C-alpha positions in Angstrom: -0.1 0.1 0.0 1.3 3.6 -0.8 0.7 6.1 1.7 1.4 9.6 0.6 2.9 12.0 3.0 4.4 15.5 3.2 8.2 15.5 3.8 10.0 18.6 4.1 13.5 17.0 3.5 14.8 13.6 2.6 17.9 14.4 4.4 17.8 12.0 7.6 19.6 14.7 9.8 17.0 17.2 9.1 13.9 14.8 9.0 13.4 12.9 12.2 10.9 12.2 14.8 11.0 13.1 18.5 9.2 10.9 21.1 8.5 11.7 24.7 9.3 9.0 27.2 6.5 9.6 29.7 8.0 7.0 32.1 10.8 9.3 32.7 10.9 10.9 36.1 10.5 14.4 34.9 7.4 13.3 32.8 6.0 11.2 35.4 3.1 13.3 36.5 2.7 15.5 33.3 2.5 12.9 30.4 -0.8 14.0 29.2 0.3 17.6 27.9 1.4 16.2 24.6 -2.2 15.1 24.2 -3.6 18.4 25.1 -1.2 20.1 22.7 -2.4 17.9 19.9 -6.1 18.8 20.6 -5.1 22.5 20.6 -3.5 22.1 17.2 -6.6 20.1 16.0 -8.9 22.9 17.1 -6.6 25.6 15.3 -7.9 24.3 12.0 -11.4 25.6 11.6 -12.9 22.7 9.2 -11.4 20.0 11.3 -12.5 21.7 14.6 -16.0 21.8 13.2 -16.0 18.1 12.0 -14.5 17.0 15.5 -16.8 19.0 17.6 -19.9 18.2 15.7 -19.5 14.4 16.3 -20.3 13.8 20.0 -18.8 10.2 19.6 -15.2 11.6 18.7 -15.4 14.4 21.6 -16.4 11.5 24.0 -13.7 9.1 22.6 -11.0 11.9 23.0 -12.1 12.7 26.5 -12.1 9.0 27.6 -8.6 8.7 26.1 -7.5 11.8 27.9 -8.8 10.3 31.2 -6.1 7.5 31.0 -3.4 10.1 31.4 -4.9 12.0 34.4 -3.8 9.4 36.9 -5.5 8.6 40.3 
């Protein structure tokens, strides 16, 4: 299967992904912040935000997913 994607550079030194290790001590109690950041990014695109927020199933699924990172 071919999956097209946008790539700014084919240079491996410039095109890489960073992963947050939520098990690290400094992230132990704050591992849900990247998820919130993703939501803010999603909501910054009007068409996508409208589609997302108009589907209560998606909103509920997101909130359920987020609750796993709240601890307690």
